C-alpha positions as CSV (number, residue, x, y, z in Angstrom):
1,M,-11.0,-14.5,14.3
2,H,-11.8,-12.3,17.2
3,Y,-10.5,-8.8,17.4
4,V,-11.0,-6.6,20.5
5,G,-10.5,-3.0,21.3
6,E,-8.3,-1.0,18.9
7,D,-7.6,-4.1,16.8
8,R,-11.0,-3.6,15.2
9,Q,-10.0,-0.2,13.9
10,F,-6.9,-1.7,12.4
11,I,-8.9,-4.3,10.5
12,L,-11.7,-1.9,9.4
13,R,-9.1,0.3,7.8
14,F,-8.2,-2.5,5.4
15,V,-11.8,-3.3,4.7
16,D,-12.5,0.3,3.9
17,S,-9.4,1.1,1.8
18,G,-8.4,-2.3,0.6
19,T,-4.9,-3.8,0.2
20,K,-2.5,-4.6,-2.6
21,Q,-1.7,-8.1,-3.9
22,R,0.6,-9.7,-1.3
23,A,2.9,-12.6,-1.7
24,I,5.5,-14.2,0.6
25,E,8.6,-15.8,-0.9
26,R,10.6,-18.6,0.5
27,L,7.8,-20.1,2.6
28,T,8.3,-23.6,3.9
29,E,6.4,-25.9,6.2
30,V,8.1,-27.1,9.4
31,K,6.8,-30.0,11.3
32,R,6.3,-29.5,15.1
33,A,7.2,-32.1,17.7
34,S,3.6,-32.0,18.9
35,G,2.5,-33.3,15.5
36,G,1.3,-30.1,13.9
37,S,3.1,-27.9,11.5
38,K,3.8,-24.2,10.8
39,F,5.1,-22.1,7.9
40,V,8.3,-20.1,8.3
41,W,10.5,-18.0,6.0
42,R,13.7,-19.7,4.9
43,Q,16.3,-18.7,2.4
44,D,16.5,-22.2,0.9
45,A,12.7,-22.8,0.6
46,S,11.1,-23.3,-2.8
47,K,7.4,-22.7,-1.8
48,Y,5.7,-19.4,-2.1
49,G,2.7,-18.0,-0.2
50,N,0.0,-15.8,-1.8
51,R,-1.9,-13.7,0.6
52,G,-4.2,-12.2,-2.1
53,S,-5.7,-8.7,-1.8
54,I,-8.7,-7.1,-0.2
55,A,-11.0,-5.0,-2.5
56,A,-11.8,-1.5,-1.1
57,R,-15.4,-1.2,0.1
58,N,-15.3,2.6,0.8
59,F,-18.0,2.0,3.5
60,F,-16.7,4.8,5.8
61,K,-15.7,7.1,3.0
62,T,-19.2,7.7,1.7
63,G,-20.5,8.5,5.2
64,A,-17.6,10.7,6.0
65,D,-17.9,12.5,2.6
66,S,-21.6,13.3,3.3
67,R,-20.8,14.6,6.8
68,L,-17.9,16.7,5.4
69,R,-20.2,18.2,2.7
70,R,-22.8,19.1,5.3
71,A,-20.3,20.7,7.6
72,T,-18.8,22.7,4.7
73,E,-22.2,23.9,3.6
74,Y,-23.0,24.9,7.3
75,L,-19.8,26.8,7.6
76,A,-20.3,28.6,4.3
77,D,-23.8,29.7,5.4
78,L,-22.4,31.0,8.7
79,I,-19.7,33.0,6.8
80,N,-22.2,34.4,4.4
81,E,-24.5,35.5,7.3
82,E,-21.6,37.2,9.0
83,L,-20.5,39.0,5.8
84,E,-24.1,40.2,5.2
85,A,-24.4,41.4,8.8
86,M,-21.1,43.3,8.5
87,L,-22.1,44.9,5.2
88,N,-25.6,45.9,6.5
89,K,-23.9,47.7,9.5
90,K,-22.0,50.0,7.2
């Protein structure tokens, strides 16, 4: 498959956080006039489709967590410096 533009972000979200087990009920095969076939949802169909699940990779979470931790430490240091400067002025 080929995904362009924002579609990549859509797909990466599932790779990062994973999906639940998915199944489609009432799936049936319909023959096309051109000789191919397709699967459609029908009330009277007896076939079922299993789409499986995607395991979470947490690829982006680990990178984001480390950046968030660094930003938090940086802000804490800035706040401490300002507090010390304010206390030293008095």
